[in-house]
N, C-alpha and C positions, 0 to 999 in steps of 0.2 A: 396472815390475819387469822385470828382465832376469836370465836364468840363463845363466852362461857356465862354461867349464871353466877350471881354473887356468892353462892355457897362454895364455889371452887376457886376463889381468889388466891388463897394461900397455896393450894396445890399447884395452880398455874404458875405462881411465882417460883416455887421450888423447882418445877419442871423446866421452866425457862432458864433458871440459873444453872441447873445441871447440864443443860444442853448448850450453854453458852449463848443463849438467845435473849439476852437481857433487854434488847431493844425491839423485841417482837411485838407488833401491834395487837392489842386485845380490846374487844368491846365486851362490857359486862352488862348482862341483862338480869331482870328480876328472877328469883328462884321461888318456888319450883315452876317448871314448865309442864311436867307430866300431867298435872291436874287441869291444865288449861284446855279450853275448847279451840276449835279451828280458828274462829274469829279472833279470839284473844291472842293466839300465836301470830296471826297475820298482822294484828295491830302492833305487837311487839316488834315484828320484822320491819314494818313501815317506820316505826319510831327509831329504829337503830340503823337503817340503811345508810343514812348520811355518814354516820361514824364508821361504818364498815368500809364504805368507799374511801373515806379520808384515810383510814388505816392502810388501805391497799395502795394509796397514791402518795401520801406524805407521812412524815413522822408526827406522832401525837405526843402529848405531854406524858412524861414518865412518872409513875408512882411506884416506889419500891422496886425498881428494875423492870417493871412492866409498863408498856405503853397502853394506858387504859383511858376509857371515856369517864372522866371523874363524875359527871352527872349520873351516868348509869351505875357507876360503882357504889353510889349511895343507896342503891336499891330501886331506883326509879327506872322507867322505861324510856326516859327522855321526853315525856309528855308534860312535865310540870316544872 
């Protein structure tokens, strides 16, 4: 299970392909996170926890060789 920001989708796809991990589960969250405060980061974590658990337990939908959360991949944090 990997959590990345949407700025790193392409890099994650390339890395997964190079490592032969095309079915590796990934949850994508909003970028950037460095400028967020503690409360914002905690909210992002709460919004993504169900997808992380699902990625640890079951196969997710595949997008371009990566199992990602399509809702988060669009740039959202899963809140809308």
